[in-house]
mmJSON file of the N, C-alpha and C atoms, coordinates in Angstrom:
{"data_MODEL":{"atom_site":{
"group_PDB":["ATOM","ATOM","ATOM","ATOM","ATOM","ATOM","ATOM","ATOM","ATOM","ATOM","ATOM","ATOM","ATOM","ATOM","ATOM","ATOM","ATOM","ATOM","ATOM","ATOM","ATOM","ATOM","ATOM","ATOM","ATOM","ATOM","ATOM","ATOM","ATOM","ATOM","ATOM","ATOM","ATOM","ATOM","ATOM","ATOM","ATOM","ATOM","ATOM","ATOM","ATOM","ATOM","ATOM","ATOM","ATOM","ATOM","ATOM","ATOM","ATOM","ATOM","ATOM","ATOM","ATOM","ATOM","ATOM","ATOM","ATOM","ATOM","ATOM","ATOM","ATOM","ATOM","ATOM","ATOM","ATOM","ATOM","ATOM","ATOM","ATOM","ATOM","ATOM","ATOM","ATOM","ATOM","ATOM","ATOM","ATOM","ATOM","ATOM","ATOM","ATOM","ATOM","ATOM","ATOM","ATOM","ATOM","ATOM","ATOM","ATOM","ATOM","ATOM","ATOM","ATOM","ATOM","ATOM","ATOM","ATOM","ATOM","ATOM","ATOM","ATOM","ATOM","ATOM","ATOM","ATOM","ATOM","ATOM","ATOM","ATOM","ATOM","ATOM","ATOM","ATOM","ATOM","ATOM","ATOM","ATOM","ATOM","ATOM","ATOM","ATOM","ATOM","ATOM","ATOM","ATOM","ATOM","ATOM","ATOM","ATOM","ATOM","ATOM","ATOM","ATOM","ATOM","ATOM","ATOM","ATOM","ATOM","ATOM","ATOM","ATOM","ATOM","ATOM","ATOM","ATOM","ATOM","ATOM","ATOM","ATOM","ATOM","ATOM","ATOM","ATOM","ATOM","ATOM","ATOM","ATOM","ATOM","ATOM","ATOM","ATOM","ATOM","ATOM","ATOM","ATOM","ATOM","ATOM","ATOM","ATOM","ATOM","ATOM","ATOM","ATOM","ATOM","ATOM","ATOM","ATOM","ATOM","ATOM","ATOM","ATOM","ATOM","ATOM","ATOM","ATOM","ATOM","ATOM","ATOM","ATOM","ATOM","ATOM","ATOM","ATOM","ATOM","ATOM","ATOM","ATOM","ATOM","ATOM","ATOM","ATOM","ATOM","ATOM","ATOM","ATOM","ATOM","ATOM","ATOM","ATOM","ATOM","ATOM","ATOM","ATOM","ATOM","ATOM","ATOM","ATOM","ATOM","ATOM","ATOM","ATOM","ATOM","ATOM","ATOM","ATOM","ATOM","ATOM","ATOM","ATOM","ATOM","ATOM","ATOM","ATOM","ATOM"],
"id":[1,2,3,4,5,6,7,8,9,10,11,12,13,14,15,16,17,18,19,20,21,22,23,24,25,26,27,28,29,30,31,32,33,34,35,36,37,38,39,40,41,42,43,44,45,46,47,48,49,50,51,52,53,54,55,56,57,58,59,60,61,62,63,64,65,66,67,68,69,70,71,72,73,74,75,76,77,78,79,80,81,82,83,84,85,86,87,88,89,90,91,92,93,94,95,96,97,98,99,100,101,102,103,104,105,106,107,108,109,110,111,112,113,114,115,116,117,118,119,120,121,122,123,124,125,126,127,128,129,130,131,132,133,134,135,136,137,138,139,140,141,142,143,144,145,146,147,148,149,150,151,152,153,154,155,156,157,158,159,160,161,162,163,164,165,166,167,168,169,170,171,172,173,174,175,176,177,178,179,180,181,182,183,184,185,186,187,188,189,190,191,192,193,194,195,196,197,198,199,200,201,202,203,204,205,206,207,208,209,210,211,212,213,214,215,216,217,218,219,220,221,222,223,224,225,226,227,228,229,230,231,232,233,234],
"type_symbol":["N","C","C","N","C","C","N","C","C","N","C","C","N","C","C","N","C","C","N","C","C","N","C","C","N","C","C","N","C","C","N","C","C","N","C","C","N","C","C","N","C","C","N","C","C","N","C","C","N","C","C","N","C","C","N","C","C","N","C","C","N","C","C","N","C","C","N","C","C","N","C","C","N","C","C","N","C","C","N","C","C","N","C","C","N","C","C","N","C","C","N","C","C","N","C","C","N","C","C","N","C","C","N","C","C","N","C","C","N","C","C","N","C","C","N","C","C","N","C","C","N","C","C","N","C","C","N","C","C","N","C","C","N","C","C","N","C","C","N","C","C","N","C","C","N","C","C","N","C","C","N","C","C","N","C","C","N","C","C","N","C","C","N","C","C","N","C","C","N","C","C","N","C","C","N","C","C","N","C","C","N","C","C","N","C","C","N","C","C","N","C","C","N","C","C","N","C","C","N","C","C","N","C","C","N","C","C","N","C","C","N","C","C","N","C","C","N","C","C","N","C","C","N","C","C","N","C","C","N","C","C","N","C","C"],
"label_atom_id":["N","CA","C","N","CA","C","N","CA","C","N","CA","C","N","CA","C","N","CA","C","N","CA","C","N","CA","C","N","CA","C","N","CA","C","N","CA","C","N","CA","C","N","CA","C","N","CA","C","N","CA","C","N","CA","C","N","CA","C","N","CA","C","N","CA","C","N","CA","C","N","CA","C","N","CA","C","N","CA","C","N","CA","C","N","CA","C","N","CA","C","N","CA","C","N","CA","C","N","CA","C","N","CA","C","N","CA","C","N","CA","C","N","CA","C","N","CA","C","N","CA","C","N","CA","C","N","CA","C","N","CA","C","N","CA","C","N","CA","C","N","CA","C","N","CA","C","N","CA","C","N","CA","C","N","CA","C","N","CA","C","N","CA","C","N","CA","C","N","CA","C","N","CA","C","N","CA","C","N","CA","C","N","CA","C","N","CA","C","N","CA","C","N","CA","C","N","CA","C","N","CA","C","N","CA","C","N","CA","C","N","CA","C","N","CA","C","N","CA","C","N","CA","C","N","CA","C","N","CA","C","N","CA","C","N","CA","C","N","CA","C","N","CA","C","N","CA","C","N","CA","C","N","CA","C","N","CA","C","N","CA","C","N","CA","C","N","CA","C","N","CA","C"],
"label_alt_id":[null,null,null,null,null,null,null,null,null,null,null,null,null,null,null,null,null,null,null,null,null,null,null,null,null,null,null,null,null,null,null,null,null,null,null,null,null,null,null,null,null,null,null,null,null,null,null,null,null,null,null,null,null,null,null,null,null,null,null,null,null,null,null,null,null,null,null,null,null,null,null,null,null,null,null,null,null,null,null,null,null,null,null,null,null,null,null,null,null,null,null,null,null,null,null,null,null,null,null,null,null,null,null,null,null,null,null,null,null,null,null,null,null,null,null,null,null,null,null,null,null,null,null,null,null,null,null,null,null,null,null,null,null,null,null,null,null,null,null,null,null,null,null,null,null,null,null,null,null,null,null,null,null,null,null,null,null,null,null,null,null,null,null,null,null,null,null,null,null,null,null,null,null,null,null,null,null,null,null,null,null,null,null,null,null,null,null,null,null,null,null,null,null,null,null,null,null,null,null,null,null,null,null,null,null,null,null,null,null,null,null,null,null,null,null,null,null,null,null,null,null,null,null,null,null,null,null,null,null,null,null,null,null,null],
"label_comp_id":["UNK","UNK","UNK","UNK","UNK","UNK","UNK","UNK","UNK","UNK","UNK","UNK","UNK","UNK","UNK","UNK","UNK","UNK","UNK","UNK","UNK","UNK","UNK","UNK","UNK","UNK","UNK","UNK","UNK","UNK","UNK","UNK","UNK","UNK","UNK","UNK","UNK","UNK","UNK","UNK","UNK","UNK","UNK","UNK","UNK","UNK","UNK","UNK","UNK","UNK","UNK","UNK","UNK","UNK","UNK","UNK","UNK","UNK","UNK","UNK","UNK","UNK","UNK","UNK","UNK","UNK","UNK","UNK","UNK","UNK","UNK","UNK","UNK","UNK","UNK","UNK","UNK","UNK","UNK","UNK","UNK","UNK","UNK","UNK","UNK","UNK","UNK","UNK","UNK","UNK","UNK","UNK","UNK","UNK","UNK","UNK","UNK","UNK","UNK","UNK","UNK","UNK","UNK","UNK","UNK","UNK","UNK","UNK","UNK","UNK","UNK","UNK","UNK","UNK","UNK","UNK","UNK","UNK","UNK","UNK","UNK","UNK","UNK","UNK","UNK","UNK","UNK","UNK","UNK","UNK","UNK","UNK","UNK","UNK","UNK","UNK","UNK","UNK","UNK","UNK","UNK","UNK","UNK","UNK","UNK","UNK","UNK","UNK","UNK","UNK","UNK","UNK","UNK","UNK","UNK","UNK","UNK","UNK","UNK","UNK","UNK","UNK","UNK","UNK","UNK","UNK","UNK","UNK","UNK","UNK","UNK","UNK","UNK","UNK","UNK","UNK","UNK","UNK","UNK","UNK","UNK","UNK","UNK","UNK","UNK","UNK","UNK","UNK","UNK","UNK","UNK","UNK","UNK","UNK","UNK","UNK","UNK","UNK","UNK","UNK","UNK","UNK","UNK","UNK","UNK","UNK","UNK","UNK","UNK","UNK","UNK","UNK","UNK","UNK","UNK","UNK","UNK","UNK","UNK","UNK","UNK","UNK","UNK","UNK","UNK","UNK","UNK","UNK","UNK","UNK","UNK","UNK","UNK","UNK"],
"label_asym_id":["A","A","A","A","A","A","A","A","A","A","A","A","A","A","A","A","A","A","A","A","A","A","A","A","A","A","A","A","A","A","A","A","A","A","A","A","A","A","A","A","A","A","A","A","A","A","A","A","A","A","A","A","A","A","A","A","A","A","A","A","A","A","A","A","A","A","A","A","A","A","A","A","A","A","A","A","A","A","A","A","A","A","A","A","A","A","A","A","A","A","A","A","A","A","A","A","A","A","A","A","A","A","A","A","A","A","A","A","A","A","A","A","A","A","A","A","A","A","A","A","A","A","A","A","A","A","A","A","A","A","A","A","A","A","A","A","A","A","A","A","A","A","A","A","A","A","A","A","A","A","A","A","A","A","A","A","A","A","A","A","A","A","A","A","A","A","A","A","A","A","A","A","A","A","A","A","A","A","A","A","A","A","A","A","A","A","A","A","A","A","A","A","A","A","A","A","A","A","A","A","A","A","A","A","A","A","A","A","A","A","A","A","A","A","A","A","A","A","A","A","A","A","A","A","A","A","A","A","A","A","A","A","A","A"],
"label_entity_id":["1","1","1","1","1","1","1","1","1","1","1","1","1","1","1","1","1","1","1","1","1","1","1","1","1","1","1","1","1","1","1","1","1","1","1","1","1","1","1","1","1","1","1","1","1","1","1","1","1","1","1","1","1","1","1","1","1","1","1","1","1","1","1","1","1","1","1","1","1","1","1","1","1","1","1","1","1","1","1","1","1","1","1","1","1","1","1","1","1","1","1","1","1","1","1","1","1","1","1","1","1","1","1","1","1","1","1","1","1","1","1","1","1","1","1","1","1","1","1","1","1","1","1","1","1","1","1","1","1","1","1","1","1","1","1","1","1","1","1","1","1","1","1","1","1","1","1","1","1","1","1","1","1","1","1","1","1","1","1","1","1","1","1","1","1","1","1","1","1","1","1","1","1","1","1","1","1","1","1","1","1","1","1","1","1","1","1","1","1","1","1","1","1","1","1","1","1","1","1","1","1","1","1","1","1","1","1","1","1","1","1","1","1","1","1","1","1","1","1","1","1","1","1","1","1","1","1","1","1","1","1","1","1","1"],
"label_seq_id":[1,1,1,2,2,2,3,3,3,4,4,4,5,5,5,6,6,6,7,7,7,8,8,8,9,9,9,10,10,10,11,11,11,12,12,12,13,13,13,14,14,14,15,15,15,16,16,16,17,17,17,18,18,18,19,19,19,20,20,20,21,21,21,22,22,22,23,23,23,24,24,24,25,25,25,26,26,26,27,27,27,28,28,28,29,29,29,30,30,30,31,31,31,32,32,32,33,33,33,34,34,34,35,35,35,36,36,36,37,37,37,38,38,38,39,39,39,40,40,40,41,41,41,42,42,42,43,43,43,44,44,44,45,45,45,46,46,46,47,47,47,48,48,48,49,49,49,50,50,50,51,51,51,52,52,52,53,53,53,54,54,54,55,55,55,56,56,56,57,57,57,58,58,58,59,59,59,60,60,60,61,61,61,62,62,62,63,63,63,64,64,64,65,65,65,66,66,66,67,67,67,68,68,68,69,69,69,70,70,70,71,71,71,72,72,72,73,73,73,74,74,74,75,75,75,76,76,76,77,77,77,78,78,78],
"pdbx_PDB_ins_code":[null,null,null,null,null,null,null,null,null,null,null,null,null,null,null,null,null,null,null,null,null,null,null,null,null,null,null,null,null,null,null,null,null,null,null,null,null,null,null,null,null,null,null,null,null,null,null,null,null,null,null,null,null,null,null,null,null,null,null,null,null,null,null,null,null,null,null,null,null,null,null,null,null,null,null,null,null,null,null,null,null,null,null,null,null,null,null,null,null,null,null,null,null,null,null,null,null,null,null,null,null,null,null,null,null,null,null,null,null,null,null,null,null,null,null,null,null,null,null,null,null,null,null,null,null,null,null,null,null,null,null,null,null,null,null,null,null,null,null,null,null,null,null,null,null,null,null,null,null,null,null,null,null,null,null,null,null,null,null,null,null,null,null,null,null,null,null,null,null,null,null,null,null,null,null,null,null,null,null,null,null,null,null,null,null,null,null,null,null,null,null,null,null,null,null,null,null,null,null,null,null,null,null,null,null,null,null,null,null,null,null,null,null,null,null,null,null,null,null,null,null,null,null,null,null,null,null,null,null,null,null,null,null,null],
"Cartn_x":[0.826,0.0,0.867,0.42,1.139,0.495,1.177,0.634,-0.679,-0.834,-2.055,-3.247,-3.03,-4.132,-4.323,-3.378,-3.445,-4.117,-5.436,-6.191,-6.355,-5.967,-6.11,-7.33,-8.312,-9.501,-9.523,-9.202,-9.058,-10.394,-10.414,-11.588,-11.152,-11.931,-11.668,-12.726,-12.312,-13.248,-13.202,-14.369,-14.486,-15.715,-15.793,-16.968,-17.013,-18.094,-18.286,-19.69,-19.987,-21.293,-22.284,-23.448,-24.485,-25.368,-25.943,-26.894,-28.117,-28.668,-29.795,-29.666,-30.486,-30.315,-30.987,-31.733,-32.452,-31.738,-30.544,-29.786,-28.291,-27.441,-25.994,-25.387,-25.775,-25.267,-24.496,-23.207,-22.362,-22.63,-22.533,-22.747,-21.663,-20.406,-19.291,-18.242,-18.145,-17.215,-15.756,-15.434,-14.051,-13.668,-14.653,-14.381,-14.574,-14.606,-14.695,-13.44,-13.64,-12.516,-12.149,-10.897,-10.38,-9.782,-10.435,-9.963,-8.797,-8.927,-7.827,-8.205,-7.183,-7.342,-6.929,-7.724,-7.515,-7.591,-6.79,-6.717,-7.831,-8.695,-9.797,-10.99,-12.161,-13.373,-13.308,-12.766,-12.693,-11.871,-10.733,-9.909,-10.609,-11.258,-11.997,-13.131,-13.802,-14.918,-14.436,-13.266,-12.708,-12.456,-11.868,-11.579,-12.869,-13.836,-15.137,-15.811,-15.832,-16.502,-15.844,-14.517,-13.802,-14.094,-14.062,-14.299,-15.757,-16.678,-18.106,-18.406,-17.834,-18.064,-17.45,-16.356,-15.705,-16.525,-17.437,-18.24,-19.717,-20.021,-21.41,-22.245,-21.63,-22.369,-22.919,-22.434,-22.922,-23.814,-25.107,-26.059,-25.919,-25.364,-25.217,-23.915,-23.036,-21.757,-21.935,-21.466,-21.577,-20.275,-19.943,-18.773,-19.205,-18.496,-18.862,-17.645,-17.897,-16.868,-17.133,-16.157,-16.268,-15.474,-16.091,-15.438,-14.676,-13.523,-12.753,-12.293,-12.061,-11.619,-12.656,-13.923,-14.972,-14.928,-14.418,-14.369,-13.128,-12.062,-10.805,-10.387,-11.165,-10.803,-10.962,-9.868,-9.959,-10.708,-10.897,-11.629,-13.137,-13.582,-14.981,-15.892,-15.772,-16.718,-16.146,-14.889,-14.3,-14.715],
"Cartn_y":[-1.189,0.0,1.248,2.25,3.51,4.462,5.564,6.554,7.133,7.199,7.751,6.816,5.509,4.56,4.005,4.227,3.708,4.735,4.746,5.695,5.145,5.939,5.531,6.231,5.444,5.965,5.381,6.189,5.724,5.289,4.068,3.513,3.012,3.312,2.855,1.833,0.809,-0.189,-0.108,0.176,0.255,-0.535,-0.802,-1.499,-1.517,-2.068,-2.17,-2.645,-2.694,-3.162,-2.004,-2.236,-1.208,-1.247,-0.09,-0.04,-0.889,-0.723,-1.541,-1.716,-2.567,-2.937,-2.004,-1.014,-0.159,1.143,1.362,2.575,2.321,2.93,2.731,3.617,3.358,4.093,3.097,3.368,2.436,2.496,1.342,1.221,1.959,1.82,2.43,2.889,4.193,4.724,4.41,4.194,3.868,2.453,1.659,0.29,0.087,1.186,1.075,0.365,-0.575,-1.328,-0.754,-0.381,0.065,-1.15,-1.615,-2.799,-2.431,-1.3,-0.888,0.173,0.644,1.621,0.933,1.134,0.403,1.35,1.088,1.983,1.783,0.805,0.587,0.008,0.184,-0.368,-1.891,-2.495,-3.951,-4.524,-3.9,-4.373,-4.132,-2.999,-2.701,-3.697,-4.054,-5.002,-6.374,-6.806,-8.089,-8.074,-6.98,-6.859,-6.778,-6.009,-5.878,-7.24,-7.971,-9.269,-10.249,-10.287,-11.196,-10.867,-9.577,-9.19,-9.399,-9.099,-9.296,-10.784,-11.63,-13.07,-13.615,-13.028,-13.482,-13.136,-12.163,-11.739,-12.06,-13.008,-13.318,-13.778,-14.292,-14.762,-13.633,-12.417,-11.267,-10.43,-10.511,-9.82,-8.303,-7.749,-6.302,-5.764,-6.654,-6.231,-5.893,-4.704,-4.269,-3.603,-3.797,-3.168,-2.369,-1.277,-0.337,0.033,0.31,0.842,2.328,3.14,4.591,5.044,5.818,6.337,7.613,7.432,8.558,9.509,9.005,9.874,10.944,10.682,11.685,12.788,12.473,13.445,14.326,13.829,14.582,15.183,14.981,15.495,17.017,17.764,19.224,19.827,19.038,19.539,19.524,18.761,18.778,17.814,17.647,16.768,15.428,15.209,13.983,12.738],
"Cartn_z":[0.0,0.0,0.0,-0.689,-0.701,0.291,0.54,1.474,0.948,-0.377,-0.949,-0.793,-0.871,-0.779,0.622,1.498,2.863,3.77,3.758,4.573,5.979,6.948,8.34,8.927,9.334,9.983,11.395,12.369,13.742,14.34,14.855,15.535,16.912,17.928,19.282,19.674,20.392,20.903,22.42,23.003,24.466,24.899,26.182,26.68,28.181,28.668,30.1,30.406,31.672,32.109,32.108,31.521,31.461,32.698,33.041,34.172,33.878,32.681,32.24,30.734,30.167,28.772,27.774,28.235,27.288,26.939,27.479,27.152,27.343,26.516,26.648,27.744,28.975,30.135,30.997,31.183,31.92,33.417,34.044,35.49,36.274,35.864,36.587,35.567,35.353,34.356,34.674,35.933,36.29,35.848,35.445,35.016,33.511,32.746,31.292,30.785,29.912,29.344,27.977,27.833,26.547,25.867,24.809,24.096,23.191,22.474,21.624,20.61,19.882,18.809,17.521,16.463,15.217,14.024,12.98,11.834,10.804,11.015,10.078,10.83,10.25,10.842,10.887,9.855,9.784,10.939,11.233,12.356,13.692,13.82,15.051,15.252,14.171,14.271,14.728,14.268,14.705,16.212,16.702,18.137,18.943,18.45,19.118,19.235,18.13,18.111,19.084,19.09,19.987,21.446,21.786,23.19,23.578,22.678,22.962,23.167,22.349,22.493,23.78,24.226,25.46,26.7,26.585,27.737,27.545,26.686,26.326,27.534,28.554,29.725,30.591,30.409,31.171,30.258,30.436,29.551,29.598,30.659,30.779,30.182,29.771,29.212,27.739,27.355,25.963,25.526,24.265,23.679,22.465,22.214,21.161,20.328,19.063,18.171,18.018,18.4,18.278,17.063,16.211,15.007,15.387,16.006,16.536,15.444,14.251,13.161,12.84,13.117,12.889,13.938,15.117,16.202,16.147,15.533,15.588,14.244,13.197,11.884,11.865,11.695,11.738,10.545,9.477,8.312,8.539,9.507,9.875,9.15,7.853,7.159,6.73,6.844,6.284,7.026],
"occupancy":[1.0,1.0,1.0,1.0,1.0,1.0,1.0,1.0,1.0,1.0,1.0,1.0,1.0,1.0,1.0,1.0,1.0,1.0,1.0,1.0,1.0,1.0,1.0,1.0,1.0,1.0,1.0,1.0,1.0,1.0,1.0,1.0,1.0,1.0,1.0,1.0,1.0,1.0,1.0,1.0,1.0,1.0,1.0,1.0,1.0,1.0,1.0,1.0,1.0,1.0,1.0,1.0,1.0,1.0,1.0,1.0,1.0,1.0,1.0,1.0,1.0,1.0,1.0,1.0,1.0,1.0,1.0,1.0,1.0,1.0,1.0,1.0,1.0,1.0,1.0,1.0,1.0,1.0,1.0,1.0,1.0,1.0,1.0,1.0,1.0,1.0,1.0,1.0,1.0,1.0,1.0,1.0,1.0,1.0,1.0,1.0,1.0,1.0,1.0,1.0,1.0,1.0,1.0,1.0,1.0,1.0,1.0,1.0,1.0,1.0,1.0,1.0,1.0,1.0,1.0,1.0,1.0,1.0,1.0,1.0,1.0,1.0,1.0,1.0,1.0,1.0,1.0,1.0,1.0,1.0,1.0,1.0,1.0,1.0,1.0,1.0,1.0,1.0,1.0,1.0,1.0,1.0,1.0,1.0,1.0,1.0,1.0,1.0,1.0,1.0,1.0,1.0,1.0,1.0,1.0,1.0,1.0,1.0,1.0,1.0,1.0,1.0,1.0,1.0,1.0,1.0,1.0,1.0,1.0,1.0,1.0,1.0,1.0,1.0,1.0,1.0,1.0,1.0,1.0,1.0,1.0,1.0,1.0,1.0,1.0,1.0,1.0,1.0,1.0,1.0,1.0,1.0,1.0,1.0,1.0,1.0,1.0,1.0,1.0,1.0,1.0,1.0,1.0,1.0,1.0,1.0,1.0,1.0,1.0,1.0,1.0,1.0,1.0,1.0,1.0,1.0,1.0,1.0,1.0,1.0,1.0,1.0,1.0,1.0,1.0,1.0,1.0,1.0,1.0,1.0,1.0,1.0,1.0,1.0],
"B_iso_or_equiv":[0.0,0.0,0.0,0.0,0.0,0.0,0.0,0.0,0.0,0.0,0.0,0.0,0.0,0.0,0.0,0.0,0.0,0.0,0.0,0.0,0.0,0.0,0.0,0.0,0.0,0.0,0.0,0.0,0.0,0.0,0.0,0.0,0.0,0.0,0.0,0.0,0.0,0.0,0.0,0.0,0.0,0.0,0.0,0.0,0.0,0.0,0.0,0.0,0.0,0.0,0.0,0.0,0.0,0.0,0.0,0.0,0.0,0.0,0.0,0.0,0.0,0.0,0.0,0.0,0.0,0.0,0.0,0.0,0.0,0.0,0.0,0.0,0.0,0.0,0.0,0.0,0.0,0.0,0.0,0.0,0.0,0.0,0.0,0.0,0.0,0.0,0.0,0.0,0.0,0.0,0.0,0.0,0.0,0.0,0.0,0.0,0.0,0.0,0.0,0.0,0.0,0.0,0.0,0.0,0.0,0.0,0.0,0.0,0.0,0.0,0.0,0.0,0.0,0.0,0.0,0.0,0.0,0.0,0.0,0.0,0.0,0.0,0.0,0.0,0.0,0.0,0.0,0.0,0.0,0.0,0.0,0.0,0.0,0.0,0.0,0.0,0.0,0.0,0.0,0.0,0.0,0.0,0.0,0.0,0.0,0.0,0.0,0.0,0.0,0.0,0.0,0.0,0.0,0.0,0.0,0.0,0.0,0.0,0.0,0.0,0.0,0.0,0.0,0.0,0.0,0.0,0.0,0.0,0.0,0.0,0.0,0.0,0.0,0.0,0.0,0.0,0.0,0.0,0.0,0.0,0.0,0.0,0.0,0.0,0.0,0.0,0.0,0.0,0.0,0.0,0.0,0.0,0.0,0.0,0.0,0.0,0.0,0.0,0.0,0.0,0.0,0.0,0.0,0.0,0.0,0.0,0.0,0.0,0.0,0.0,0.0,0.0,0.0,0.0,0.0,0.0,0.0,0.0,0.0,0.0,0.0,0.0,0.0,0.0,0.0,0.0,0.0,0.0,0.0,0.0,0.0,0.0,0.0,0.0],
"pdbx_formal_charge":[null,null,null,null,null,null,null,null,null,null,null,null,null,null,null,null,null,null,null,null,null,null,null,null,null,null,null,null,null,null,null,null,null,null,null,null,null,null,null,null,null,null,null,null,null,null,null,null,null,null,null,null,null,null,null,null,null,null,null,null,null,null,null,null,null,null,null,null,null,null,null,null,null,null,null,null,null,null,null,null,null,null,null,null,null,null,null,null,null,null,null,null,null,null,null,null,null,null,null,null,null,null,null,null,null,null,null,null,null,null,null,null,null,null,null,null,null,null,null,null,null,null,null,null,null,null,null,null,null,null,null,null,null,null,null,null,null,null,null,null,null,null,null,null,null,null,null,null,null,null,null,null,null,null,null,null,null,null,null,null,null,null,null,null,null,null,null,null,null,null,null,null,null,null,null,null,null,null,null,null,null,null,null,null,null,null,null,null,null,null,null,null,null,null,null,null,null,null,null,null,null,null,null,null,null,null,null,null,null,null,null,null,null,null,null,null,null,null,null,null,null,null,null,null,null,null,null,null,null,null,null,null,null,null],
"auth_seq_id":[1,1,1,2,2,2,3,3,3,4,4,4,5,5,5,6,6,6,7,7,7,8,8,8,9,9,9,10,10,10,11,11,11,12,12,12,13,13,13,14,14,14,15,15,15,16,16,16,17,17,17,18,18,18,19,19,19,20,20,20,21,21,21,22,22,22,23,23,23,24,24,24,25,25,25,26,26,26,27,27,27,28,28,28,29,29,29,30,30,30,31,31,31,32,32,32,33,33,33,34,34,34,35,35,35,36,36,36,37,37,37,38,38,38,39,39,39,40,40,40,41,41,41,42,42,42,43,43,43,44,44,44,45,45,45,46,46,46,47,47,47,48,48,48,49,49,49,50,50,50,51,51,51,52,52,52,53,53,53,54,54,54,55,55,55,56,56,56,57,57,57,58,58,58,59,59,59,60,60,60,61,61,61,62,62,62,63,63,63,64,64,64,65,65,65,66,66,66,67,67,67,68,68,68,69,69,69,70,70,70,71,71,71,72,72,72,73,73,73,74,74,74,75,75,75,76,76,76,77,77,77,78,78,78],
"auth_comp_id":["UNK","UNK","UNK","UNK","UNK","UNK","UNK","UNK","UNK","UNK","UNK","UNK","UNK","UNK","UNK","UNK","UNK","UNK","UNK","UNK","UNK","UNK","UNK","UNK","UNK","UNK","UNK","UNK","UNK","UNK","UNK","UNK","UNK","UNK","UNK","UNK","UNK","UNK","UNK","UNK","UNK","UNK","UNK","UNK","UNK","UNK","UNK","UNK","UNK","UNK","UNK","UNK","UNK","UNK","UNK","UNK","UNK","UNK","UNK","UNK","UNK","UNK","UNK","UNK","UNK","UNK","UNK","UNK","UNK","UNK","UNK","UNK","UNK","UNK","UNK","UNK","UNK","UNK","UNK","UNK","UNK","UNK","UNK","UNK","UNK","UNK","UNK","UNK","UNK","UNK","UNK","UNK","UNK","UNK","UNK","UNK","UNK","UNK","UNK","UNK","UNK","UNK","UNK","UNK","UNK","UNK","UNK","UNK","UNK","UNK","UNK","UNK","UNK","UNK","UNK","UNK","UNK","UNK","UNK","UNK","UNK","UNK","UNK","UNK","UNK","UNK","UNK","UNK","UNK","UNK","UNK","UNK","UNK","UNK","UNK","UNK","UNK","UNK","UNK","UNK","UNK","UNK","UNK","UNK","UNK","UNK","UNK","UNK","UNK","UNK","UNK","UNK","UNK","UNK","UNK","UNK","UNK","UNK","UNK","UNK","UNK","UNK","UNK","UNK","UNK","UNK","UNK","UNK","UNK","UNK","UNK","UNK","UNK","UNK","UNK","UNK","UNK","UNK","UNK","UNK","UNK","UNK","UNK","UNK","UNK","UNK","UNK","UNK","UNK","UNK","UNK","UNK","UNK","UNK","UNK","UNK","UNK","UNK","UNK","UNK","UNK","UNK","UNK","UNK","UNK","UNK","UNK","UNK","UNK","UNK","UNK","UNK","UNK","UNK","UNK","UNK","UNK","UNK","UNK","UNK","UNK","UNK","UNK","UNK","UNK","UNK","UNK","UNK","UNK","UNK","UNK","UNK","UNK","UNK"],
"auth_asym_id":["A","A","A","A","A","A","A","A","A","A","A","A","A","A","A","A","A","A","A","A","A","A","A","A","A","A","A","A","A","A","A","A","A","A","A","A","A","A","A","A","A","A","A","A","A","A","A","A","A","A","A","A","A","A","A","A","A","A","A","A","A","A","A","A","A","A","A","A","A","A","A","A","A","A","A","A","A","A","A","A","A","A","A","A","A","A","A","A","A","A","A","A","A","A","A","A","A","A","A","A","A","A","A","A","A","A","A","A","A","A","A","A","A","A","A","A","A","A","A","A","A","A","A","A","A","A","A","A","A","A","A","A","A","A","A","A","A","A","A","A","A","A","A","A","A","A","A","A","A","A","A","A","A","A","A","A","A","A","A","A","A","A","A","A","A","A","A","A","A","A","A","A","A","A","A","A","A","A","A","A","A","A","A","A","A","A","A","A","A","A","A","A","A","A","A","A","A","A","A","A","A","A","A","A","A","A","A","A","A","A","A","A","A","A","A","A","A","A","A","A","A","A","A","A","A","A","A","A","A","A","A","A","A","A"],
"auth_atom_id":["N","CA","C","N","CA","C","N","CA","C","N","CA","C","N","CA","C","N","CA","C","N","CA","C","N","CA","C","N","CA","C","N","CA","C","N","CA","C","N","CA","C","N","CA","C","N","CA","C","N","CA","C","N","CA","C","N","CA","C","N","CA","C","N","CA","C","N","CA","C","N","CA","C","N","CA","C","N","CA","C","N","CA","C","N","CA","C","N","CA","C","N","CA","C","N","CA","C","N","CA","C","N","CA","C","N","CA","C","N","CA","C","N","CA","C","N","CA","C","N","CA","C","N","CA","C","N","CA","C","N","CA","C","N","CA","C","N","CA","C","N","CA","C","N","CA","C","N","CA","C","N","CA","C","N","CA","C","N","CA","C","N","CA","C","N","CA","C","N","CA","C","N","CA","C","N","CA","C","N","CA","C","N","CA","C","N","CA","C","N","CA","C","N","CA","C","N","CA","C","N","CA","C","N","CA","C","N","CA","C","N","CA","C","N","CA","C","N","CA","C","N","CA","C","N","CA","C","N","CA","C","N","CA","C","N","CA","C","N","CA","C","N","CA","C","N","CA","C","N","CA","C","N","CA","C","N","CA","C","N","CA","C","N","CA","C","N","CA","C","N","CA","C"],
"pdbx_PDB_model_num":[1,1,1,1,1,1,1,1,1,1,1,1,1,1,1,1,1,1,1,1,1,1,1,1,1,1,1,1,1,1,1,1,1,1,1,1,1,1,1,1,1,1,1,1,1,1,1,1,1,1,1,1,1,1,1,1,1,1,1,1,1,1,1,1,1,1,1,1,1,1,1,1,1,1,1,1,1,1,1,1,1,1,1,1,1,1,1,1,1,1,1,1,1,1,1,1,1,1,1,1,1,1,1,1,1,1,1,1,1,1,1,1,1,1,1,1,1,1,1,1,1,1,1,1,1,1,1,1,1,1,1,1,1,1,1,1,1,1,1,1,1,1,1,1,1,1,1,1,1,1,1,1,1,1,1,1,1,1,1,1,1,1,1,1,1,1,1,1,1,1,1,1,1,1,1,1,1,1,1,1,1,1,1,1,1,1,1,1,1,1,1,1,1,1,1,1,1,1,1,1,1,1,1,1,1,1,1,1,1,1,1,1,1,1,1,1,1,1,1,1,1,1,1,1,1,1,1,1,1,1,1,1,1,1]
}}}
C-alpha cells in the first residue's frame, strides 16, 4: 500500500457493564474497558466481536466501536 491509498480511519473499541439494557449508560465509568485503537473499521470489528463473544455470559456487558476519526478530523466533514 502507498501513502495515498493507505487511509487511516481511527476507531476505538471500548466497553463495560451497562446499568440496564435499554440505554448505553455504563454502570461504573471507572471500570470502562479500553480494548484498543484500530486503523480501520474492519480491524476494530474483529476486536469488538472477539471481546463481545468473550463476555457473552454477562447480559449487561456491551462493547462499542467509536469512530474517533470523525471526532478529531480538523476539516470537519471527512
